C-alpha positions, 0 to 999 in steps of 0.5 A: 156370142153377139155384142161380146168379142172373143166369147163363144158357145160350144155344145157340151163345153158351154161358154169359152173365152178365146185369146190369141197369144204370140211368143217366140214366133209361134202363135197360140190360140187359148180357149178358157172355160167360163164355167167358174165365172158364170157360177159366181155370176149366177150366185151373185144374181141369185143373192141380188134377186133375194135381197131385192125381194126382201127389200120389196117385202119389208120396205112397205112396212118400214115406210109405213112405220116411218111415215106414221112416225113423221106424220103422226104428230102432224095428224095429231096437231091437225086433229087438235087444231080442229077441236080448238077451232070448234071450241067455245073457249079456244084460249084455254086449250093448247096443242100437244108438243111431241118429243120428236121429230124436232121440226114438229116439236118446234112447230107445236111450241110456236103454235102454242105461243101464237094461241097464247098471244091471240088469247091475250089479245082477245081478252084485251079486246073484250076488256077494251069493249067493256071499258068503252061501253062503261065509259060511254054509258055514264054520259049517255045516261046523264044526257037522257036523264036531263033531256027527260027532265026538260021534257017533263018539267021544262014548261012548268020550271023553265029555270031548270032548262039552262042548268040541264042544257049545261049538263048535257053540253058538258057530258056530250063534250066528254063523250066526244073526247072519249070517242076521239081518243078511241079513234086515235088509239085505234089508228095508233094500233095500225099506224105506220109512221112516216119519218123525216128530219125536223127541229125537235127543239122547235116542236117542243117549244111550240107544243109547250106554248100551245098548251100553256094557255089551255092548261091550269098549270104554268108551263116552264118554257126554256130555250131548248138546245137545237137538236135535229131528229129523224122521226115523226113530228106529229107523234112526238107532239101528240105524246108530249100533249098527252103527258102535259095534259096528264100533268096539269090534270093532277097538279094544283092550279098555278103550279109549275110543270117543267119540260126539259130536253137534253141529248147525251154524247151517244146521241140519245135524246131525253124529254122530261116533263116534271110536275108538282102534283099529287104523285103516283103510287107504286101500285099505280105506276105499273098500270098507268099506261094501260087502256082505261086504267084510272086509280080508284082514288081519282075516279069520279073526282078528276075528269078523264077517260084513262086513254091519254097515256095509253095513246102516248105509250102506243105512239112511243112504241111506234117510234121505237122509244121508251117512256117511263115514270118516277117520283119528283122530289119533294112531290109530283111526277116526272115522265121521261121520253127516251129516243135512241138514234137507231130507233129513228131509221 
């Protein structure tokens, strides 16, 4: 037989295997029939072919079932996603979370968390726009009413012109302040702060000195210990300005506001602003850093937009710090800005 040495084929005998043996000076030629081995080989081939055919017949059904089990949850997620996309209220819908496979289960759960976060942000944006429109509507209505008053009665009653112009100037100033704070808050939402080393004590002293002449309260300026901080000094200054403005706004005239700076042994820095004002109720403390939030008992009596502390809170988040509020004994409020060393990298 070609390619196989010592294998021969003889008619009537079939396949034979030839071996040459030498013993005691005699050479022997042995011929062994391969019938039994070929029978076993043929049986192995038959079994292999049968198994292969069964595999080819069963495999498509098994693969289809396995594929459906793996891709079915994904197809269901895709279908539900299309429904949510076409829905007018996508925030009220969630993706189904299958029990298996584990990867799809985790993916669906993560998508539901993302949907909840997007829905929350959408509601916040709607509330933000509504509050901004409401805050702008009041000064615009006042300006229009006084402009119409001057237009109708200005010639006959010139004495009302100066008074109306004063109202228009004041309302336009408040509207300008609101727009500037809205822009500042919008920039703070997308701002990436650049950090560098600076003298924190000098920044606090300069900020307190600048506000001392502008505010109705007396700011207590002390010799602050010299601390070097790696952070964004403009953010620190703006946070401190917002807190000082808020403290002066809700404190009696000529009352004192104390600004203190200290650093712990671990390097954590605390900046506290303590006023002697009317204080903040426990119910309001949970909301004072929300945008446009103003207590019901001060709306209309104290000028403001409700954005100052929201800007301070957003900037504090950007620098990796914490801002908190507590009561001042016997009266007033204490705001504390905490900055840890690892948050300034």
